[in-house]
VODRENBA-842498 format. One line per field, with one value per residue (C-alpha): residue number from 1; x, y, z; residue in one letter. Coordinates in nm, 4 decimals. Layout:
pos = [NUM | ...]
px = [X | ...]
py = [Y | ...]
pz = [Z | ...]
code = [a | ...]
//
This chain:
pos = [1 | 2 | 3 | 4 | 5 | 6 | 7 | 8 | 9 | 10 | 11 | 12 | 13 | 14 | 15 | 16 | 17 | 18 | 19 | 20 | 21 | 22 | 23 | 24 | 25 | 26 | 27 | 28 | 29 | 30 | 31 | 32 | 33 | 34 | 35 | 36 | 37 | 38 | 39 | 40 | 41 | 42 | 43 | 44 | 45 | 46 | 47 | 48 | 49 | 50 | 51 | 52 | 53 | 54 | 55 | 56 | 57 | 58 | 59 | 60 | 61 | 62 | 63 | 64 | 65 | 66 | 67 | 68 | 69 | 70 | 71 | 72 | 73 | 74 | 75 | 76 | 77 | 78 | 79 | 80 | 81 | 82 | 83 | 84 | 85 | 86 | 87 | 88 | 89 | 90 | 91 | 92 | 93 | 94 | 95 | 96 | 97 | 98 | 99 | 100 | 101 | 102 | 103 | 104 | 105 | 106 | 107 | 108 | 109 | 110 | 111 | 112 | 113 | 114 | 115 | 116 | 117 | 118 | 119 | 120 | 121 | 122 | 123 | 124 | 125 | 126 | 127 | 128 | 129 | 130 | 131 | 132 | 133 | 134 | 135 | 136 | 137 | 138 | 139 | 140 | 141 | 142 | 143 | 144 | 145 | 146 | 147 | 148 | 149 | 150 | 151 | 152 | 153 | 154 | 155 | 156 | 157 | 158 | 159 | 160 | 161 | 162 | 163 | 164 | 165 | 166 | 167 | 168 | 169 | 170 | 171 | 172 | 173 | 174 | 175 | 176 | 177 | 178 | 179 | 180 | 181 | 182 | 183 | 184 | 185 | 186 | 187 | 188 | 189 | 190 | 191 | 192 | 193 | 194 | 195 | 196 | 197 | 198 | 199 | 200 | 201 | 202 | 203 | 204 | 205 | 206 | 207 | 208 | 209 | 210 | 211 | 212 | 213 | 214 | 215 | 216 | 217 | 218 | 219 | 220 | 221 | 222 | 223 | 224 | 225 | 226 | 227 | 228 | 229 | 230 | 231]
px = [-0.6497 | -0.9796 | -1.2939 | -1.6642 | -1.9088 | -2.2842 | -2.4902 | -2.6314 | -2.5728 | -2.2590 | -2.0842 | -1.9514 | -1.6079 | -1.6307 | -1.3083 | -1.3084 | -1.0947 | -0.8093 | -0.8447 | -1.1789 | -1.3027 | -1.5387 | -1.7867 | -1.7988 | -1.7861 | -2.0079 | -2.2145 | -2.3105 | -2.3849 | -2.6401 | -2.4469 | -2.4299 | -2.7990 | -2.8849 | -2.6862 | -2.8626 | -3.2030 | -3.1102 | -3.0017 | -2.6277 | -2.3748 | -2.0893 | -1.7231 | -1.5953 | -1.2253 | -1.0392 | -0.7313 | -0.4006 | -0.3303 | -0.7022 | -0.9737 | -0.9118 | -0.6362 | -0.2636 | -0.0944 | 0.2649 | 0.4785 | 0.6961 | 0.6145 | 0.6780 | 0.3917 | 0.1482 | 0.2569 | -0.0545 | 0.0474 | 0.0745 | -0.2677 | -0.4071 | -0.2395 | -0.4188 | -0.7507 | -0.6490 | -0.5740 | -0.9241 | -1.0804 | -0.8674 | -0.9729 | -1.3377 | -1.2771 | -1.4199 | -1.2770 | -1.4258 | -1.6194 | -1.7697 | -1.5736 | -1.6609 | -1.4004 | -1.4332 | -1.1696 | -0.8316 | -1.0174 | -1.0758 | -0.7014 | -0.6557 | -0.9189 | -0.7632 | -0.4376 | -0.6274 | -0.7515 | -0.3948 | -0.2546 | -0.5261 | -0.7587 | -0.9119 | -1.0556 | -1.2495 | -1.5751 | -1.6882 | -1.5450 | -1.7078 | -1.4635 | -1.6066 | -1.4592 | -1.1325 | -0.9889 | -0.6675 | -0.4807 | -0.3967 | -0.4534 | -0.1476 | 0.0732 | -0.0299 | 0.0724 | 0.4053 | 0.4882 | 0.7317 | 0.4498 | 0.2295 | 0.4930 | 0.5311 | 0.1541 | 0.1072 | 0.4030 | 0.4374 | 0.1003 | 0.2441 | -0.0389 | 0.0188 | -0.0254 | -0.2415 | -0.5793 | -0.6689 | -0.3992 | -0.5559 | -0.9073 | -0.8294 | -0.5904 | -0.7245 | -1.0409 | -0.8484 | -0.5838 | -0.8506 | -1.0194 | -0.6984 | -0.5673 | -0.2162 | -0.0183 | 0.2836 | 0.0576 | -0.1302 | 0.1949 | 0.3310 | 0.0063 | 0.0189 | 0.3779 | 0.3103 | -0.0016 | 0.1107 | 0.0984 | -0.1047 | -0.2855 | -0.6330 | -0.5003 | -0.7245 | -0.6608 | -0.8678 | -1.1754 | -1.2940 | -1.6136 | -1.5868 | -1.8301 | -1.6916 | -1.8967 | -1.8157 | -1.9879 | -2.0416 | -1.9051 | -1.6076 | -1.2721 | -1.0688 | -1.1696 | -1.1128 | -1.0894 | -1.2751 | -1.5398 | -1.2720 | -1.0921 | -1.4096 | -1.4761 | -1.1226 | -1.1743 | -1.5242 | -1.6411 | -1.9683 | -1.9724 | -2.2240 | -2.1993 | -2.3941 | -2.5036 | -2.4132 | -2.2508 | -1.9112 | -1.6419 | -1.7906 | -2.1564 | -2.1470 | -2.1299 | -2.4697 | -2.6473 | -2.9231 | -2.8412 | -2.4876 | -2.6048 | -2.8808 | -2.6372 | -2.3829 | -2.6401 | -2.7683 | -2.4155 | -2.3261 | -2.6488]
py = [-0.2737 | -0.4481 | -0.2493 | -0.2937 | -0.0890 | -0.0478 | 0.0730 | 0.4233 | 0.7650 | 0.9644 | 0.7120 | 0.8444 | 0.7336 | 0.6306 | 0.5966 | 0.4264 | 0.4994 | 0.3298 | -0.0342 | -0.0635 | -0.1792 | -0.0576 | -0.3277 | -0.2170 | 0.1591 | 0.2014 | -0.1097 | -0.2147 | 0.1461 | 0.1894 | 0.4474 | 0.2434 | 0.1596 | 0.5245 | 0.6369 | 0.3780 | 0.4946 | 0.8452 | 0.7131 | 0.7395 | 0.4629 | 0.3872 | 0.2902 | 0.1349 | 0.0424 | -0.1193 | 0.0925 | -0.0893 | -0.2621 | -0.3170 | -0.5640 | -0.7562 | -0.5285 | -0.6047 | -0.5428 | -0.4297 | -0.3705 | -0.0779 | 0.2618 | 0.4267 | 0.2264 | 0.4195 | 0.7721 | 0.9851 | 1.0409 | 0.6635 | 0.5990 | 0.8719 | 0.7167 | 0.3908 | 0.5741 | 0.7290 | 0.3766 | 0.2653 | 0.5596 | 0.4838 | 0.1194 | 0.2250 | 0.4986 | 0.7635 | 1.1026 | 1.3072 | 1.2015 | 1.3207 | 1.1839 | 1.1091 | 1.0149 | 0.9319 | 0.9576 | 0.8616 | 0.8284 | 1.2046 | 1.2602 | 1.0141 | 1.1867 | 1.5251 | 1.3784 | 1.2607 | 1.6152 | 1.7406 | 1.4750 | 1.4886 | 1.7866 | 1.7447 | 1.4090 | 1.5483 | 1.7398 | 1.7832 | 1.6558 | 1.5480 | 1.5187 | 1.3379 | 1.2772 | 1.4631 | 1.7949 | 1.9947 | 1.7719 | 1.4255 | 1.1599 | 0.9447 | 1.2522 | 1.2830 | 0.9257 | 0.7977 | 0.5801 | 0.3680 | 0.2920 | 0.2020 | -0.0438 | -0.2035 | -0.2442 | -0.3811 | -0.6205 | -0.7196 | -0.6290 | -0.3788 | -0.1600 | 0.2052 | 0.4992 | 0.6758 | 0.4948 | 0.6058 | 0.3800 | 0.0657 | 0.1924 | 0.2327 | -0.0568 | -0.3124 | -0.4120 | -0.4454 | -0.6662 | -0.8774 | -0.9220 | -1.0613 | -0.7590 | -0.7705 | -0.6093 | -0.5106 | -0.3456 | -0.1530 | -0.0268 | 0.0760 | 0.2589 | 0.4524 | 0.5583 | 0.6441 | 0.8519 | 1.0297 | 1.4047 | 1.3842 | 1.7118 | 1.7979 | 2.0445 | 2.0685 | 2.2782 | 2.5921 | 2.5591 | 2.2186 | 2.2633 | 2.0982 | 1.9863 | 1.8992 | 1.6781 | 1.5805 | 1.4448 | 1.6951 | 1.4464 | 1.3467 | 1.4820 | 1.3492 | 1.6286 | 1.9014 | 2.2406 | 2.1349 | 2.4085 | 2.6787 | 2.5017 | 2.4954 | 2.8617 | 2.9572 | 2.7837 | 2.9178 | 2.5551 | 2.4131 | 2.2476 | 2.0196 | 1.9210 | 1.6164 | 1.6795 | 1.4025 | 1.1832 | 1.0242 | 0.9211 | 0.5729 | 0.6541 | 0.9828 | 0.7948 | 0.6323 | 0.9582 | 1.0127 | 1.3844 | 1.3067 | 1.1127 | 1.3630 | 1.6570 | 1.4763 | 1.3856 | 1.7424 | 1.8800 | 1.6411 | 1.6923]
pz = [11.6276 | 11.6860 | 11.6150 | 11.5460 | 11.3440 | 11.3373 | 11.0457 | 11.0308 | 10.8856 | 10.9690 | 11.1974 | 11.5277 | 11.6482 | 12.0159 | 12.2181 | 12.5574 | 12.8610 | 13.0441 | 13.1521 | 12.9737 | 12.6344 | 12.3668 | 12.4662 | 12.8297 | 12.7730 | 12.4679 | 12.4079 | 12.7614 | 12.8594 | 12.5803 | 12.3784 | 12.0586 | 12.0851 | 12.1472 | 11.8461 | 11.6334 | 11.7500 | 11.6366 | 11.2963 | 11.3592 | 11.3076 | 11.5480 | 11.5190 | 11.8427 | 11.8545 | 12.1403 | 12.2046 | 12.1895 | 12.5199 | 12.5732 | 12.4806 | 12.1585 | 12.0272 | 12.0411 | 12.3750 | 12.3255 | 12.6344 | 12.5214 | 12.6700 | 12.3314 | 12.1821 | 12.4019 | 12.3170 | 12.2508 | 11.8894 | 11.8377 | 11.9913 | 11.7667 | 11.4621 | 11.5417 | 11.5157 | 11.1833 | 11.0593 | 11.1608 | 10.9769 | 10.6721 | 10.6769 | 10.6828 | 10.4232 | 10.6550 | 10.5678 | 10.8535 | 11.1622 | 11.4866 | 11.7827 | 12.1460 | 12.4049 | 12.7721 | 13.0462 | 12.8928 | 12.5631 | 12.5694 | 12.5700 | 12.2861 | 12.0717 | 12.1501 | 12.0198 | 11.7114 | 11.6522 | 11.6797 | 11.4477 | 11.1822 | 11.2415 | 10.8981 | 11.0097 | 11.3090 | 11.2615 | 11.6217 | 11.9478 | 12.2756 | 12.5674 | 12.8693 | 13.2142 | 13.1566 | 13.2686 | 13.2489 | 13.4976 | 13.3633 | 13.6344 | 13.5627 | 13.5888 | 13.9558 | 14.0350 | 14.1657 | 13.8651 | 14.0645 | 14.3091 | 14.0124 | 13.8912 | 14.2344 | 14.2574 | 13.9071 | 13.9130 | 14.2784 | 14.4283 | 14.6789 | 14.8039 | 14.6995 | 14.9353 | 14.6752 | 14.6859 | 14.3350 | 14.1893 | 14.3319 | 14.2588 | 13.8887 | 13.8310 | 14.0787 | 13.8886 | 13.5619 | 13.7215 | 13.8909 | 13.5537 | 13.4052 | 13.2123 | 13.0713 | 13.3537 | 13.1474 | 12.8880 | 13.1579 | 13.3055 | 12.9653 | 12.8899 | 13.2171 | 13.1524 | 12.7879 | 12.8467 | 13.1668 | 13.1123 | 12.7896 | 12.7302 | 12.6050 | 12.3492 | 12.0417 | 11.7291 | 11.6971 | 11.4807 | 11.6025 | 11.8096 | 12.1508 | 12.4195 | 12.7638 | 12.9970 | 13.3557 | 13.6631 | 13.9395 | 14.1945 | 13.9780 | 14.1002 | 13.8055 | 13.5608 | 13.8187 | 13.6486 | 13.3348 | 13.3614 | 13.3543 | 13.0691 | 12.8613 | 12.9354 | 12.8329 | 12.4986 | 12.4421 | 12.4360 | 12.5599 | 12.9030 | 13.0726 | 13.4391 | 13.5521 | 13.9124 | 14.1564 | 13.8907 | 13.9543 | 13.7082 | 13.6964 | 13.6379 | 13.4447 | 13.1176 | 13.1673 | 13.2478 | 12.9888 | 12.9863 | 12.8657 | 12.5621 | 12.4864 | 12.5004 | 12.2826 | 12.0174 | 12.0081 | 11.9839 | 11.7006 | 11.5061]
code = [m | a | f | d | t | t | s | g | e | r | p | v | l | l | v | h | g | f | a | s | t | a | a | v | t | w | h | s | s | g | w | v | r | g | l | g | e | s | g | r | g | a | v | t | p | d | l | r | g | h | g | r | s | d | k | p | h | r | v | a | d | y | a | p | r | q | l | a | a | d | l | v | a | v | l | d | t | l | e | l | d | r | v | d | v | i | g | y | s | m | g | s | r | v | v | a | a | l | a | g | l | a | p | e | r | v | r | r | l | v | l | g | g | a | g | p | l | e | l | f | d | t | w | d | l | d | a | v | e | r | y | v | i | a | g | d | r | p | a | d | p | s | i | a | a | v | l | g | p | a | i | a | a | g | a | d | r | e | a | l | l | a | c | v | r | g | v | a | g | c | t | l | d | v | p | a | g | i | p | q | l | f | v | a | g | g | a | d | t | i | p | s | g | v | a | a | l | a | a | d | r | g | a | q | y | l | e | l | p | g | r | t | h | f | n | a | l | i | a | p | e | f | r | q | a | a | l | q | f | l | a]
//
């Protein structure tokens, strides 16, 4: 597991989404800088299969519990007993798995760009494999929209495919007692149903009007709400 840290009080663990990296999701978007300006440190790992981390090709290596265990290992390495955590897109499912695996390590949890229906679980996984390996255009345009840019950028195709298969159907279940803030773009269809999910849990919810899955993360209101929630 590759990860970076920045100095500051009470470091926040930031977990990126599928086919991205910590550098793209958290550094380029201004999140790490914004946390620093508020006095908070940041821990930004690259999930396995992504960025500078190892890229195994077995589906079992991408089970949610395994991805969560990687994050526990990072916290152990840094000797951080309990942290605030922010996830985005697939990263929200990974941090939910972290809360389930080691609830004592999570103080508060921000879940961005994710809802009750997991995107990969809606895909024809055989069509995903044909697209990733052979380049066959899938009938579902979301498959090419999500995977195409990563493949064009030179991502490890076998690792991407294993990750999709391993994460498909991963829930957002979080143990009771961990405060949660859900955030989603108003024009984002991926987290459909998230407002009702938050209401059912008695969790906070912020909708970002007009924001899509790809630009919700850079909305100033998102960062402001997260910092206030984690204060």
